[in-house]
C-alpha positions in Angstrom: 24.6 -13.5 -40.8 24.7 -14.3 -37.1 22.3 -16.8 -35.6 19.5 -14.5 -33.8 19.2 -12.9 -37.5 19.0 -16.3 -39.1 16.4 -17.7 -36.7 14.8 -14.8 -36.7 14.1 -14.8 -40.5 13.9 -19.3 -40.7 11.8 -20.2 -38.0 8.2 -18.1 -38.4 8.5 -19.1 -42.5 7.8 -22.8 -41.1 5.4 -21.6 -38.6 6.9 -21.3 -35.0 7.9 -18.6 -32.9 11.6 -18.2 -31.8 11.0 -17.8 -28.1 14.8 -17.8 -27.0 18.2 -19.1 -28.1 21.8 -20.0 -25.9 24.8 -21.0 -26.7 26.2 -23.1 -24.5 30.8 -22.2 -23.4 30.3 -26.3 -24.7 29.4 -25.2 -28.6 25.3 -26.8 -27.3 23.2 -24.2 -29.6 19.1 -24.9 -27.3 16.3 -22.9 -29.1 13.0 -22.9 -27.9 10.2 -22.2 -29.9 6.9 -22.4 -30.0 3.4 -21.7 -31.5 0.2 -21.4 -30.9 -1.2 -24.6 -30.8 2.3 -26.1 -28.7 5.0 -28.0 -29.9 5.7 -31.9 -30.3 8.4 -33.8 -30.9 7.7 -33.9 -34.4 7.8 -30.2 -34.7 10.9 -30.0 -32.5 12.5 -33.3 -35.5 11.1 -30.4 -38.3 12.7 -27.3 -36.9 16.2 -29.6 -36.0 16.5 -30.8 -39.6 16.0 -27.6 -41.5 18.3 -25.3 -39.2 21.4 -27.8 -39.6 20.8 -27.1 -42.7 20.7 -23.8 -42.3 23.8 -23.4 -39.9 25.3 -25.3 -42.0 25.3 -22.7 -45.4 25.3 -20.2 -43.0 28.8 -21.7 -41.2 27.8 -21.5 -37.9 29.9 -23.2 -35.4 28.4 -25.5 -32.7 28.8 -28.6 -31.3 25.4 -29.8 -30.6 21.6 -28.8 -31.6 19.1 -28.8 -29.4 15.2 -27.9 -30.1 12.9 -27.4 -27.5 10.1 -26.2 -26.8 9.6 -23.4 -23.9 8.0 -25.1 -21.5 5.1 -24.5 -18.6 7.2 -21.6 -17.1 7.9 -20.7 -20.6 9.6 -17.3 -20.6 8.1 -14.0 -21.3 10.2 -11.4 -23.5 8.9 -8.9 -26.0 5.9 -6.8 -25.7 3.7 -9.2 -27.8 4.3 -12.7 -25.4 2.5 -10.4 -22.7 -0.6 -9.4 -25.2 -0.9 -12.7 -25.6 -0.5 -14.3 -22.7 -3.0 -12.0 -20.9 -4.8 -13.4 -18.0 -1.5 -15.6 -17.1 -0.3 -15.6 -13.6 3.7 -14.6 -13.9 6.3 -14.4 -12.1 8.7 -10.8 -12.6 11.2 -9.6 -11.8 12.1 -5.2 -12.5 15.3 -3.8 -12.8 14.8 -1.3 -11.0 12.5 -1.6 -7.8 8.7 -0.1 -7.9 7.9 1.1 -4.3 11.0 -0.7 -3.3 10.1 -3.3 -4.9 11.6 -6.0 -7.1 9.9 -9.3 -7.9 6.7 -9.4 -8.4 3.6 -12.3 -9.0 0.6 -11.9 -10.2 -2.2 -11.6 -13.9 -1.5 -9.8 -16.4 -4.3 -7.3 -15.8 -3.3 -5.6 -19.6 -0.6 -4.6 -21.8 -0.8 -1.4 -23.5 2.1 1.3 -25.4 5.0 -1.5 -23.7 3.9 -0.8 -20.5 2.2 -4.1 -18.2 -0.5 -4.0 -16.1 0.2 -6.5 -13.4 -2.4 -7.2 -11.0 -2.6 -8.9 -7.6 -3.3 -8.6 -3.8 -5.9 -6.1 -5.0 -3.8 -3.3 -6.4 -2.1 -3.4 -10.0 1.0 -2.4 -11.0 2.0 -0.8 -14.1 6.2 -1.7 -15.5 7.4 -0.2 -18.0 8.3 -3.0 -20.9 12.3 -1.8 -20.7 11.8 -2.4 -17.0 11.4 -6.0 -16.5 14.5 -8.0 -15.9 12.8 -11.3 -16.2 9.7 -12.7 -16.4 8.0 -16.5 -17.2 4.5 -17.7 -16.8 4.1 -19.5 -13.3 1.7 -22.7 -14.2 -1.2 -22.9 -12.4 -2.7 -26.1 -12.0 -6.4 -26.5 -10.7 -7.9 -29.9 -9.8 
């Protein structure tokens, strides 16, 4: 079983969503988790302890395990991410240009049928999920 499969099977049972993971050339395995209420240090410790045992049984090779929240600028990767964060301001880069543009900052108007409707500058652009290269929430601070 590969790391993606292990994480996809294990984390939901613990009450967490896999946001992303990476294995660095130095052997550090970073796992970014989230849930509806946010992530605490205790959540990270719980997941770390559980995954350490699972990875030992599954013989996953890594040197260090880091568990973290995705942060305020959380990446959006799956269709469910765009639905969950509807209304949020995001920064997005497309694989192929749309009307000569590849970089966008706008609010998620809605997401349906694998198409993101992103509003900015009094207009809305439609971006297919498979054309999204990178997308992150752009934190808004209101004073």
